C-alpha positions as CSV (number, residue, x, y, z in Angstrom):
1,M,130.2,133.4,221.6
2,T,130.5,131.7,225.0
3,K,126.8,130.6,225.2
4,L,123.7,130.5,223.0
5,P,121.2,133.4,223.4
6,I,118.4,130.9,223.7
7,G,118.3,127.2,224.6
8,V,117.8,125.3,221.3
9,D,119.0,121.7,220.9
10,L,119.8,120.7,217.3
11,T,121.7,117.6,218.3
12,G,121.4,114.9,215.6
13,K,120.5,117.3,212.9
14,T,122.6,118.2,209.8
15,A,122.8,121.8,208.5
16,V,124.0,123.0,205.2
17,I,125.0,126.7,205.0
18,T,125.8,128.2,201.6
19,G,128.1,131.2,201.6
20,G,129.3,129.7,204.9
21,A,132.7,131.3,204.9
22,G,131.4,134.9,204.9
23,V,131.2,137.0,208.0
24,L,127.6,136.6,208.7
25,C,127.2,133.0,207.6
26,S,130.3,131.8,209.3
27,G,128.7,133.2,212.4
28,F,125.6,131.2,211.6
29,A,127.6,128.0,211.2
30,K,129.3,128.4,214.6
31,V,125.9,129.1,216.3
32,V,124.2,126.1,214.7
33,A,127.2,123.9,215.6
34,K,127.1,125.1,219.2
35,A,123.5,124.1,219.3
36,G,124.5,120.6,218.5
37,A,124.1,120.2,214.7
38,K,126.6,118.8,212.3
39,V,127.4,121.6,209.9
40,A,128.5,121.6,206.3
41,V,130.1,124.9,205.4
42,L,129.6,125.4,201.7
43,D,131.5,128.2,199.9
44,L,133.1,129.0,196.6
45,N,136.3,129.5,198.5
46,L,137.1,126.0,199.8
47,E,140.1,127.0,201.8
48,K,138.0,129.5,203.8
49,A,135.2,127.0,204.2
50,K,137.6,124.5,205.7
51,E,139.0,127.2,208.0
52,V,135.5,127.9,209.4
53,A,134.9,124.1,209.8
54,A,138.3,123.8,211.6
55,E,137.3,126.5,214.0
56,I,134.1,124.7,214.8
57,T,135.8,121.4,215.2
58,K,138.4,123.0,217.5
59,E,135.5,124.1,219.8
60,G,134.2,120.6,219.9
61,G,131.6,120.7,217.1
62,Q,131.2,118.7,214.0
63,A,131.8,120.4,210.7
64,I,133.2,120.0,207.2
65,G,134.2,122.6,204.5
66,V,132.8,121.9,201.1
67,S,133.4,123.6,197.8
68,A,130.2,124.8,196.1
69,N,129.2,127.4,193.5
70,V,125.5,128.2,194.1
71,L,125.0,128.9,190.4
72,D,126.4,125.4,189.4
73,K,123.7,122.8,189.9
74,E,125.9,119.8,189.1
75,G,128.5,121.1,191.5
76,L,125.8,121.4,194.2
77,V,124.7,117.8,193.6
78,S,128.3,116.8,194.1
79,A,128.4,118.9,197.3
80,K,125.2,117.2,198.6
81,D,126.8,113.8,198.0
82,E,129.8,114.8,200.0
83,V,127.6,116.1,202.9
84,N,125.4,113.0,202.8
85,K,128.4,110.7,203.0
86,A,129.9,112.6,205.9
87,F,126.7,113.4,208.0
88,G,123.7,111.6,206.4
89,K,120.5,113.3,205.4
90,I,120.1,117.0,205.7
91,D,117.6,118.7,208.1
92,I,118.4,122.4,207.8
93,L,119.3,124.5,204.7
94,I,120.5,128.1,205.2
95,N,120.8,129.9,201.9
96,G,123.3,132.5,202.8
97,A,125.2,133.0,199.6
98,G,124.6,136.3,197.8
99,G,126.1,139.8,197.3
100,N,126.4,142.8,195.0
101,N,128.6,143.8,192.1
102,P,129.9,147.2,191.0
103,K,128.5,146.6,187.5
104,G,125.0,146.6,189.0
105,T,125.6,149.9,190.9
106,T,125.2,153.6,190.0
107,T,127.8,156.1,191.0
108,K,125.3,158.7,192.3
109,E,122.2,158.4,194.4
110,Y,120.2,160.8,192.1
111,Y,120.2,161.1,188.4
112,E,120.9,164.5,186.9
113,I,120.5,165.5,183.3
114,G,123.6,164.7,181.4
115,D,125.1,162.1,183.8
116,E,125.2,159.5,181.1
117,K,127.6,161.7,179.1
118,N,130.1,161.8,182.0
119,K,132.6,159.0,181.4
120,D,133.6,159.2,185.1
121,L,130.1,158.2,186.2
122,V,127.9,155.1,185.9
123,S,124.4,156.4,185.5
124,F,121.2,154.3,185.4
125,F,121.5,154.3,181.6
126,D,125.0,152.9,181.8
127,L,124.3,149.9,184.0
128,D,125.9,146.8,182.5
129,P,123.1,144.2,181.8
130,S,125.6,141.4,182.5
131,G,126.4,142.9,185.9
132,V,122.7,143.2,186.8
133,E,122.1,139.7,185.6
134,F,125.1,138.4,187.7
135,V,123.8,140.1,190.9
136,F,120.2,138.8,190.3
137,N,121.4,135.3,189.6
138,L,123.8,135.2,192.6
139,N,121.0,136.2,195.0
140,F,117.9,134.7,193.5
141,L,119.1,131.6,191.5
142,G,121.7,131.2,194.2
143,T,118.8,130.6,196.6
144,L,116.6,128.6,194.2
145,L,119.3,126.1,192.9
146,P,120.6,125.0,196.4
147,T,116.9,124.6,197.5
148,Q,116.3,122.4,194.4
149,V,119.3,120.2,195.2
150,F,119.1,119.9,199.0
151,A,115.3,120.2,199.8
152,G,114.7,116.6,198.7
153,D,116.3,115.4,201.9
154,L,113.9,117.6,204.0
155,I,110.7,116.2,202.6
156,G,108.6,114.4,205.2
157,N,110.7,115.7,208.1
158,K,108.3,117.8,210.2
159,E,111.2,119.6,211.8
160,A,112.9,120.5,208.5
161,V,113.7,124.1,208.0
162,I,114.9,126.4,205.1
163,I,116.2,129.8,206.1
164,N,116.8,132.3,203.3
165,I,118.8,135.5,203.8
166,S,117.0,138.6,202.5
167,S,117.9,142.2,203.3
168,M,116.5,145.6,204.3
169,N,116.8,146.4,200.6
170,A,113.9,144.0,200.0
171,F,111.6,146.3,202.0
172,T,112.8,149.7,200.8
173,P,115.5,149.8,198.1
174,L,118.7,151.7,198.9
175,T,120.0,154.2,196.5
176,K,122.8,153.2,194.0
177,I,122.1,149.4,194.1
178,P,119.0,148.6,192.0
179,A,120.2,145.1,191.1
180,Y,120.9,144.0,194.6
181,S,117.7,145.5,196.0
182,G,115.6,143.9,193.3
183,A,117.3,140.5,193.8
184,K,116.7,140.6,197.6
185,A,113.1,141.5,197.0
186,A,112.8,138.4,194.9
187,V,114.4,136.3,197.7
188,S,111.7,137.6,200.1
189,N,108.9,136.8,197.6
190,F,110.5,133.4,196.8
191,T,110.6,132.7,200.6
192,Q,106.8,133.2,200.8
193,W,106.2,131.1,197.6
194,L,108.4,128.2,198.9
195,A,106.6,128.3,202.3
196,V,103.3,127.7,200.6
197,H,104.7,125.2,198.1
198,F,106.3,123.0,200.7
199,S,103.6,123.4,203.4
200,K,102.1,119.9,202.8
201,V,105.4,118.0,203.2
202,G,106.6,119.4,206.5
203,I,109.2,122.0,205.4
204,R,109.0,125.4,206.9
205,V,110.6,128.3,205.0
206,N,111.4,131.6,206.5
207,A,113.9,134.4,206.0
208,I,116.0,136.8,208.0
209,A,116.5,140.4,206.7
210,P,119.6,141.8,208.3
211,G,120.0,145.5,208.6
212,F,123.4,147.0,208.4
213,F,126.4,144.9,209.5
214,I,130.0,145.5,208.4
215,T,131.2,142.5,206.3
216,N,134.1,141.9,204.0
217,Q,131.9,142.7,201.1
218,N,130.7,146.2,202.2
219,K,133.7,147.2,204.3
220,A,135.1,149.5,201.6
221,L,131.8,151.3,201.3
222,L,131.3,151.8,205.1
223,L,134.9,152.4,206.3
224,N,137.7,154.5,204.8
225,D,141.4,153.6,204.8
226,K,141.7,154.9,208.4
227,G,138.8,152.7,209.6
228,E,136.5,155.7,210.0
229,Y,132.9,155.9,208.9
230,T,132.3,157.0,205.3
231,D,129.5,159.5,204.4
232,R,127.4,156.5,203.4
233,S,127.9,155.0,206.8
234,R,126.9,158.2,208.6
235,K,123.8,158.4,206.4
236,I,122.8,154.8,207.3
237,L,123.4,155.4,211.0
238,S,121.3,158.6,210.9
239,Q,118.4,156.4,209.8
240,T,119.0,153.6,212.3
241,P,117.5,154.4,215.7
242,F,120.2,152.4,217.6
243,S,122.8,154.6,215.8
244,R,125.2,151.8,215.2
245,F,125.9,148.8,213.0
246,G,124.8,145.3,214.1
247,E,127.1,142.7,215.4
248,T,127.0,139.2,213.8
249,E,126.0,137.6,217.2
250,E,122.8,139.7,217.2
251,L,121.4,137.6,214.4
252,S,121.8,134.4,216.4
253,G,118.6,134.6,218.5
254,T,116.4,135.1,215.5
255,L,118.2,132.3,213.6
256,L,117.8,129.8,216.5
257,F,114.2,130.7,217.0
258,L,113.4,130.0,213.4
259,L,115.4,126.7,213.5
260,S,113.6,125.5,216.6
261,Y,110.6,123.3,216.0
262,E,109.5,123.8,219.6
263,A,109.7,127.6,219.4
264,S,108.4,128.3,215.8
265,S,106.6,125.2,214.5
266,F,103.7,127.4,213.2
267,V,105.9,130.2,211.8
268,N,106.1,129.9,208.1
269,G,106.7,132.3,205.2
270,V,107.9,135.3,207.3
271,V,110.8,137.7,206.7
272,I,112.1,139.0,210.0
273,P,114.1,142.2,210.0
274,V,117.0,142.4,212.4
275,D,117.9,146.0,211.9
276,G,118.1,148.2,215.0
277,G,114.9,149.9,214.0
278,F,115.9,151.0,210.5
279,S,112.6,149.7,208.9
280,A,110.5,151.4,211.6
281,Y,112.0,154.9,211.2
282,S,110.5,157.4,208.8
283,G,113.4,159.7,209.1
284,V,111.3,162.3,211.0
């Protein structure tokens, strides 16, 4: 990204981004740093977090990579201590960690009688409770716990912002992935709850719901070994009026708008789709 899509100055602010080494959130980290903020890239994979931080530093920004498991509260407290020592109090929290797991996924879109007897299939009746629990915890608790740990720094700061990452699944669940869809719906609901809960202490809480972007996590579902679209991809694109997947940079404007006090000081508790029209299209 050679320039920011909108003029937002975050100089003097410190941002924490969980899941910061992922495709989308590493993009967030670079955009926020380019806007002037000091950025803490938190990720379970410390090596990759440091790589993202190094890229930001190389471009003249300020960033550190920090090891963090969003399901480990004690570890998050240690991560916060590290960020505070490096950059001071936190002004921005972007809860980007999340994801799906095959154990919370059915093989087929539609149930047919006898599917549960087919050992080659995972039917609704075969879903692993531990897999469903992991997906829900990763997305919902993985948003709640970092907020518990980091939001204390934001209290009383009228420009403080929390951004959660929801999904189009939160509006209308996709086939095959009930655990992920339910978890992201919980994130959207939690965003609204937090927005009300923190409304008296100066913290705005909003969410972005990305449409379909190719990431390391979903690449195998959307592209075959030859790099061609899978049947799942073609079905998604047929329901997306723009007829293409999104680019990471196309989330930047919405992110910066929500982070800017000047631009969105009265915006609180919203979930903004960035989806190429997917949520507006009825299929007819």
